[in-house]
C-alpha positions as CSV (number, residue, x, y, z in Angstrom):
1,M,-72.8,111.9,-13.3
2,S,-74.2,108.6,-12.0
3,P,-71.9,106.4,-9.6
4,A,-69.7,104.1,-11.5
5,L,-70.7,100.6,-12.1
6,E,-68.3,97.9,-11.2
7,R,-68.1,94.9,-13.6
8,G,-65.8,92.0,-14.4
9,I,-65.7,91.3,-18.1
10,V,-67.5,93.7,-20.4
11,V,-68.2,92.9,-23.9
12,L,-68.7,95.8,-26.4
13,G,-71.1,94.9,-29.1
14,A,-73.8,92.4,-29.2
15,G,-73.6,90.9,-32.6
16,P,-72.7,87.3,-33.5
17,A,-68.9,87.9,-32.3
18,G,-69.7,89.5,-29.1
19,A,-72.5,87.1,-28.2
20,T,-70.2,84.1,-29.0
21,V,-67.7,85.5,-26.6
22,A,-70.2,86.3,-24.1
23,L,-71.8,82.9,-24.0
24,G,-68.5,81.2,-24.0
25,L,-67.3,83.1,-21.1
26,R,-70.5,82.3,-19.1
27,R,-70.1,78.6,-19.6
28,L,-66.5,79.0,-18.2
29,G,-67.9,80.6,-15.2
30,H,-67.2,84.2,-15.7
31,A,-69.7,87.1,-15.0
32,V,-70.2,89.0,-18.2
33,T,-71.9,92.4,-19.1
34,V,-72.7,93.1,-22.7
35,V,-73.1,96.8,-23.9
36,G,-74.5,97.4,-27.3
37,V,-77.1,99.3,-29.4
38,P,-79.4,98.3,-32.1
39,R,-77.9,98.2,-35.8
40,A,-78.1,101.5,-37.6
41,F,-79.2,100.0,-40.8
42,D,-81.6,97.1,-41.5
43,A,-79.5,94.8,-43.6
44,I,-79.9,91.4,-45.2
45,E,-77.0,89.1,-45.3
46,G,-76.4,85.5,-46.6
47,V,-75.0,82.7,-44.3
48,S,-74.1,79.2,-44.8
49,D,-74.8,75.9,-43.0
50,R,-71.6,76.2,-41.1
51,V,-72.5,79.4,-39.6
52,L,-75.6,77.8,-38.3
53,A,-73.5,74.9,-36.9
54,G,-71.1,77.5,-35.2
55,L,-74.0,79.5,-33.6
56,R,-75.6,76.3,-32.3
57,G,-72.2,75.2,-31.0
58,V,-72.0,78.3,-28.7
59,G,-75.6,77.8,-27.5
60,I,-77.4,80.1,-29.7
61,E,-80.7,78.7,-30.7
62,A,-83.8,81.2,-30.5
63,A,-82.1,83.8,-32.7
64,L,-81.7,81.2,-35.5
65,A,-85.5,81.6,-36.1
66,A,-84.5,84.8,-38.2
67,I,-82.5,82.7,-40.5
68,E,-84.4,81.6,-43.5
69,A,-84.2,78.1,-45.2
70,P,-81.7,77.7,-48.1
71,S,-82.8,79.6,-51.2
72,P,-81.1,79.7,-54.7
73,R,-77.9,81.9,-55.2
74,R,-77.2,82.9,-58.8
75,A,-73.7,84.2,-59.9
76,T,-72.7,85.9,-63.1
77,W,-69.0,86.2,-63.1
78,A,-66.3,86.6,-65.7
79,G,-69.3,86.3,-68.3
80,V,-70.5,82.9,-67.0
81,S,-73.8,82.5,-65.2
82,T,-74.2,79.7,-62.6
83,S,-76.9,78.7,-60.2
84,L,-75.3,75.8,-58.5
85,N,-75.2,77.3,-54.8
86,S,-77.6,78.1,-52.2
87,E,-77.5,80.3,-49.1
88,R,-79.6,81.2,-46.1
89,L,-80.8,84.8,-46.0
90,V,-81.2,86.5,-42.7
91,D,-82.8,89.8,-41.7
92,R,-79.9,91.2,-39.5
93,A,-82.1,93.6,-37.5
94,A,-84.6,90.7,-36.5
95,F,-81.6,88.4,-35.8
96,D,-79.9,91.0,-33.6
97,R,-83.2,91.5,-31.7
98,L,-83.6,87.9,-30.9
99,L,-79.8,87.5,-30.0
100,W,-80.1,90.3,-27.6
101,Q,-83.1,88.7,-25.8
102,E,-81.3,85.2,-25.9
103,L,-78.2,86.5,-24.1
104,Q,-80.5,87.8,-21.3
105,D,-82.2,84.3,-21.2
106,H,-78.9,82.8,-20.7
107,G,-78.4,85.1,-17.7
108,I,-76.0,87.7,-19.3
109,E,-76.4,91.1,-18.1
110,C,-77.2,93.5,-21.2
111,I,-77.0,97.2,-21.2
112,A,-78.5,99.2,-24.1
113,A,-76.0,101.9,-24.5
114,R,-73.4,103.7,-26.7
115,V,-69.8,103.7,-25.6
116,L,-68.7,107.5,-25.7
117,R,-65.2,106.7,-24.3
118,W,-63.0,103.9,-23.3
119,V,-59.8,104.6,-21.2
120,P,-57.8,101.5,-20.8
121,G,-55.7,100.8,-17.7
122,N,-53.6,98.0,-16.2
123,E,-55.7,98.0,-13.0
124,G,-59.1,98.3,-14.9
125,H,-60.9,100.1,-17.7
126,G,-63.1,103.2,-17.5
127,L,-65.9,103.1,-20.0
128,Q,-68.3,106.1,-20.5
129,I,-71.6,104.9,-21.7
130,Q,-74.9,106.6,-22.6
131,R,-78.3,104.9,-22.4
132,P,-81.1,105.8,-25.0
133,G,-82.9,108.9,-23.8
134,D,-80.5,109.8,-21.0
135,T,-78.9,113.2,-21.2
136,Q,-75.9,112.2,-19.0
137,A,-73.2,109.6,-19.4
138,Q,-72.5,106.8,-16.8
139,T,-69.1,105.4,-15.9
140,L,-68.6,101.7,-16.2
141,R,-65.4,100.2,-14.7
142,A,-64.4,96.8,-16.0
143,R,-61.5,94.3,-15.1
144,F,-61.3,93.0,-18.9
145,V,-62.9,94.5,-22.1
146,V,-63.7,92.6,-25.3
147,E,-64.0,94.8,-28.3
148,A,-66.7,93.4,-30.6
149,R,-68.3,96.6,-32.2
150,G,-67.4,95.5,-35.7
151,R,-66.0,97.8,-38.4
152,L,-67.1,100.9,-36.5
153,A,-64.8,100.1,-33.4
154,P,-62.1,102.6,-33.2
155,H,-58.5,101.9,-34.1
156,A,-55.1,103.3,-33.1
157,A,-54.0,106.1,-35.4
158,Q,-51.0,104.1,-36.7
159,G,-50.4,100.6,-37.9
160,V,-53.9,99.8,-39.3
161,R,-53.5,97.3,-42.4
162,R,-56.0,98.0,-45.0
163,G,-56.8,96.7,-48.5
164,P,-57.9,98.6,-51.4
165,E,-60.4,101.3,-50.5
166,T,-63.9,99.9,-50.8
167,V,-67.5,101.2,-50.1
168,A,-70.6,99.3,-50.1
169,L,-73.7,101.1,-51.2
170,L,-76.8,99.5,-49.6
171,W,-80.3,99.9,-50.8
172,R,-83.1,98.5,-48.8
173,G,-87.0,98.3,-49.3
174,Q,-90.1,96.2,-49.0
175,G,-91.3,94.7,-52.2
176,A,-94.6,93.0,-52.9
177,P,-95.2,89.8,-50.8
178,G,-94.5,86.4,-52.5
179,G,-92.1,85.9,-55.3
180,E,-89.0,83.8,-55.3
181,A,-86.7,84.3,-52.3
182,G,-83.1,84.1,-53.3
183,S,-79.9,86.1,-54.0
184,A,-77.6,86.9,-56.8
185,V,-74.1,88.4,-57.5
186,E,-72.9,89.9,-60.7
187,S,-69.6,91.6,-61.6
188,L,-69.6,95.0,-63.2
189,P,-67.0,97.4,-64.7
190,E,-66.8,99.6,-61.6
191,G,-67.2,96.8,-59.1
192,W,-69.9,94.1,-58.3
193,A,-73.5,93.9,-57.3
194,W,-75.4,91.6,-54.7
195,T,-79.2,91.5,-54.5
196,A,-81.4,89.5,-52.2
197,R,-85.2,89.0,-51.4
198,L,-86.5,87.6,-48.3
199,P,-89.7,85.4,-48.5
200,G,-91.9,88.2,-47.2
201,G,-90.8,90.5,-49.9
202,A,-88.1,92.6,-48.3
203,I,-85.4,93.5,-50.8
204,A,-81.7,94.4,-50.4
205,L,-79.3,95.6,-53.1
206,Q,-75.6,96.3,-52.6
207,L,-73.3,97.9,-55.0
208,T,-69.5,97.6,-54.2
209,V,-67.2,100.2,-55.6
210,D,-64.0,102.0,-55.3
211,P,-65.0,105.3,-53.9
212,A,-62.0,107.0,-55.7
213,A,-63.0,105.8,-59.1
214,V,-66.7,106.8,-59.1
215,D,-68.6,110.1,-58.5
216,L,-70.9,109.3,-55.5
217,P,-73.9,111.6,-55.0
218,P,-75.0,113.3,-51.7
219,R,-76.7,111.0,-49.2
220,A,-80.1,112.4,-50.1
221,Q,-79.7,111.1,-53.7
222,L,-78.0,107.8,-52.9
223,G,-81.1,105.7,-53.2
224,A,-81.9,107.0,-56.7
225,Y,-78.3,106.6,-57.7
226,I,-78.1,102.9,-56.6
227,R,-81.5,102.2,-58.2
228,Q,-80.5,103.8,-61.5
229,R,-77.1,102.1,-61.7
230,L,-78.6,98.6,-61.0
231,S,-81.5,99.1,-63.4
232,T,-79.3,98.0,-66.1
233,V,-77.8,94.9,-64.1
234,A,-79.4,91.6,-64.9
235,C,-79.2,90.2,-61.5
236,A,-80.8,93.3,-60.0
237,R,-83.8,93.9,-62.4
238,P,-86.1,91.1,-60.7
239,F,-85.7,93.2,-57.4
240,L,-86.6,96.7,-58.5
241,D,-90.3,96.5,-57.8
242,V,-90.1,98.7,-54.7
243,P,-91.7,102.2,-54.6
244,A,-89.1,104.9,-54.3
245,N,-90.6,106.3,-51.2
246,E,-90.0,102.8,-49.4
247,V,-86.4,102.7,-50.0
248,H,-83.7,103.4,-47.6
249,A,-80.0,103.8,-48.6
250,L,-76.6,103.8,-47.0
251,A,-73.0,103.9,-47.8
252,R,-70.6,102.1,-45.5
253,T,-66.8,101.2,-45.8
254,S,-66.5,97.3,-46.6
255,G,-62.8,96.9,-47.5
256,A,-60.4,94.6,-45.8
257,V,-58.8,95.9,-42.5
258,L,-56.6,94.6,-39.7
259,A,-56.2,96.1,-36.3
260,P,-52.6,97.0,-35.4
261,E,-53.0,95.1,-32.1
262,V,-55.7,92.6,-31.3
263,C,-54.8,91.5,-27.7
264,G,-53.4,92.9,-24.6
265,E,-53.1,91.8,-21.0
266,H,-56.7,93.1,-20.2
267,W,-58.4,93.5,-23.4
268,L,-59.1,91.4,-26.6
269,R,-60.5,92.4,-30.1
270,V,-62.8,89.9,-31.9
271,G,-64.9,89.8,-35.2
272,D,-64.6,92.6,-37.6
273,A,-63.2,94.8,-34.8
274,A,-60.1,92.6,-35.0
275,M,-60.1,91.8,-38.8
276,A,-62.7,92.5,-41.6
277,A,-62.4,91.0,-44.8
278,D,-63.6,92.0,-48.3
279,P,-67.3,90.9,-48.4
280,L,-66.5,88.9,-51.6
281,S,-64.3,86.4,-49.8
282,G,-67.0,84.9,-47.7
283,N,-70.0,86.0,-45.6
284,G,-69.4,88.5,-42.7
285,I,-71.0,86.4,-39.8
286,F,-68.6,83.5,-40.6
287,Q,-65.7,85.6,-40.5
288,S,-66.7,87.2,-37.3
289,L,-67.2,83.8,-35.7
290,S,-63.8,82.5,-36.9
291,S,-62.0,84.8,-34.4
292,A,-64.6,84.7,-31.7
293,L,-65.2,80.9,-31.1
294,Q,-61.8,80.4,-29.4
295,A,-61.6,83.9,-27.6
296,P,-63.3,82.7,-24.4
297,M,-60.3,80.3,-23.6
298,V,-58.0,82.9,-24.4
299,I,-59.5,85.3,-22.0
300,H,-59.9,82.6,-19.4
301,T,-56.2,81.8,-19.7
302,L,-55.2,85.5,-19.4
303,L,-57.4,85.9,-16.3
304,N,-56.7,82.6,-14.5
305,H,-53.3,81.2,-15.8
306,P,-51.0,84.0,-16.0
307,A,-48.0,81.8,-16.7
308,D,-49.6,80.9,-20.1
309,A,-50.7,84.4,-20.8
310,P,-47.9,85.2,-23.4
311,H,-49.1,82.0,-25.2
312,A,-52.6,83.0,-25.2
313,R,-51.9,86.3,-26.6
314,R,-49.7,84.7,-29.3
315,F,-52.4,82.2,-30.1
316,H,-55.1,84.9,-30.6
317,R,-52.7,87.1,-32.5
318,E,-51.5,84.4,-35.0
319,R,-55.1,83.1,-35.6
320,V,-56.4,86.7,-36.4
321,H,-53.4,87.5,-38.8
322,G,-53.8,84.1,-40.5
323,L,-57.5,84.6,-41.0
324,F,-56.9,88.1,-42.4
325,D,-54.3,86.8,-44.9
326,R,-56.5,83.7,-45.9
327,F,-59.5,85.7,-46.6
328,A,-57.6,88.4,-48.4
329,R,-56.0,85.9,-50.6
330,I,-59.4,84.1,-51.2
331,G,-60.9,87.5,-52.3
332,R,-57.9,88.2,-54.6
333,D,-58.5,84.9,-56.4
334,F,-62.1,85.6,-56.9
335,Y,-61.3,89.1,-58.4
336,A,-58.6,87.5,-60.5
337,Q,-61.2,85.3,-62.2
338,E,-62.7,88.3,-63.8
339,L,-60.6,89.3,-66.6
340,R,-62.8,91.5,-68.9
341,W,-62.2,94.8,-66.8
342,A,-58.6,94.1,-65.6
343,D,-57.7,97.6,-66.5
344,E,-60.4,99.4,-64.7
345,P,-59.4,100.9,-61.5
346,F,-61.6,98.8,-59.2
347,W,-60.2,95.5,-60.6
348,A,-56.6,96.6,-61.1
349,S,-56.0,97.3,-57.6
350,R,-57.4,94.0,-56.4
351,L,-55.7,91.6,-58.7
352,A,-52.4,91.4,-56.8
353,W,-53.2,92.3,-53.3
354,P,-52.3,91.4,-50.7
355,D,-49.5,89.3,-52.2
356,T,-48.9,86.4,-54.6
357,V,-48.9,83.7,-52.0
358,P,-51.5,80.8,-52.8
359,A,-54.7,81.0,-50.8
360,H,-54.5,77.4,-50.1
361,A,-51.0,75.6,-50.1
362,A,-51.2,72.3,-51.5
363,A,-50.6,69.2,-49.1
364,G,-47.0,67.9,-49.5
365,D,-45.5,71.3,-50.6
366,A,-43.0,71.2,-47.7
367,A,-41.9,68.6,-45.2
368,P,-43.9,68.5,-42.0
369,R,-41.9,69.8,-39.0
370,I,-42.6,69.5,-35.2
371,E,-42.8,72.8,-33.3
372,E,-44.2,74.0,-29.9
373,R,-47.0,76.2,-30.5
374,P,-50.1,77.5,-28.4
375,V,-53.1,75.1,-28.5
376,V,-56.5,75.1,-27.0
377,D,-56.6,72.4,-24.3
378,R,-60.2,72.3,-22.8
379,D,-60.7,75.7,-21.2
380,R,-57.2,77.3,-21.6
381,I,-54.3,77.8,-23.9
382,R,-51.0,76.2,-23.4
383,L,-48.0,75.2,-25.3
384,A,-47.7,71.9,-26.9
385,E,-46.0,69.9,-29.8
386,V,-47.8,70.4,-33.0
387,V,-47.0,69.2,-36.7
388,V,-46.7,72.3,-39.0
389,T,-47.2,71.8,-42.6
390,A,-47.7,74.1,-45.7
391,D,-51.4,74.0,-45.6
392,Q,-51.6,74.0,-41.7
393,P,-49.2,76.7,-40.7
394,L,-50.5,77.0,-37.2
395,G,-50.1,73.3,-36.7
396,I,-52.1,70.1,-36.0
397,W,-52.2,69.0,-32.4
398,H,-54.7,66.0,-32.6
399,I,-55.9,63.6,-35.2
400,D,-58.9,61.4,-34.3
401,G,-58.1,62.1,-30.6
402,L,-54.4,61.1,-30.9
403,Q,-51.6,63.7,-30.5
404,L,-50.0,63.7,-33.9
405,A,-46.4,64.9,-33.0
406,P,-45.3,61.8,-31.2
407,L,-46.7,59.6,-34.0
408,W,-44.9,61.6,-36.8
409,R,-41.7,61.5,-34.9
410,A,-41.8,57.7,-34.5
411,V,-42.7,57.3,-38.2
412,Q,-39.8,59.6,-39.3
413,A,-37.3,57.6,-37.2
414,A,-38.2,54.4,-39.1
415,P,-38.3,54.8,-42.8
416,G,-39.8,51.7,-44.4
417,R,-41.0,50.3,-41.2
418,E,-43.9,52.8,-40.7
419,A,-46.6,50.2,-40.2
420,E,-44.5,48.2,-37.9
421,V,-43.8,51.4,-35.7
422,M,-47.3,52.4,-35.6
423,A,-48.5,49.1,-34.6
424,Q,-46.2,49.3,-31.6
425,M,-47.5,52.8,-30.4
426,P,-49.2,52.6,-27.1
427,G,-52.8,53.3,-27.1
428,V,-53.1,53.0,-31.0
429,A,-55.3,50.2,-32.1
430,P,-54.1,48.5,-35.2
431,E,-57.0,49.7,-37.4
432,R,-56.5,53.4,-36.3
433,A,-52.7,52.9,-37.0
434,Q,-53.4,51.8,-40.4
435,A,-56.0,54.8,-41.0
436,L,-53.5,57.2,-39.8
437,L,-50.9,55.9,-42.1
438,R,-53.3,56.2,-45.0
439,W,-54.0,59.8,-43.9
440,M,-50.4,60.7,-43.7
441,R,-49.7,59.2,-47.3
442,A,-52.7,61.3,-48.6
443,Q,-51.2,64.4,-47.2
444,G,-47.9,63.6,-49.2
445,W,-46.0,63.2,-45.9
446,L,-44.7,59.8,-46.7
């Protein structure tokens, strides 16, 4: 075996979540090594403009060339067809190749290799990796490890929280060039279908089902099975002009899953490796970015500000768990709109999971309260007073650049004299004071 390679921070996985963390750590002055392999399946995904904004915000530009301009998105759900939305389609294989090169252009070391074994330790981590074409593994030692290998990242044997068992049957081929680019979603008795066509003619079909409720064929027959099943689905028929010998098919798990632990003293999980939502509740890249954008500050705090390390771990844990619950409830509400097949196994298991708590609490449902909670303060996590509300359970620290807790405390102490009190707050101009009061009233606080 080759001599061990010594590294500081190692990110496992080079998708959007791993790249986001690596670039953020690089900006904070950390040496970062990314270990990853190309995707096993050439998928097409849909993203929104907020995903583009998030990627640009962390410094990703070149890889955005793989993301297409907005194209129509049609939906047939609960017997109603609409075409009010659009989404940007992305060829993930092309996107990931560009992202891998862009990481290197930013000065980040990238090692193309599979991780065979990870042995955590308080004094460092031992990683056995194998590069393509090598017959022997190599040992990589790291001070800190970021797990960003998506749904395929190993979990502990106990404590994983899962939603209803779900499998996505994926069908990918190359259709005739030209034709309208776009995507469509349609509900079915046994699940739902998503279809997409890129401007160059590449086609993707996805059939999402409960594996216990359908008889899935052997892998060699999977492509024919998907094609036959979707041949009767209205949204899929325009995409079925691909010769059978050009079709590639794959089945992969796609249910909601939350890792039992997402943060330790010397490691962190991000993206789908930390929590993965049902794909119906939103696009995957957005969900991955949601837990990865603030991870660099969490890691920076763990490494350089040990007194605040417990707050950093709490910050990451609360946000990952909060994202999981929010996306799970959004997915539940989408499923609940489709009542035609409520008794079918796929739909019956999803109408009440994970709970009956509203996905979006209404402003004013409960009186705001002031608590000390961890917040992002420039490049680190620390405790600060925040205002906790029903619709913002993790708290609001700043509004328009002003710390909210002192303002809310002052207003609460002077009922009926709110405008006078706000006008006397140091550093708050009169027009800003009035705007903040209007905002508080709009939230139902006053």
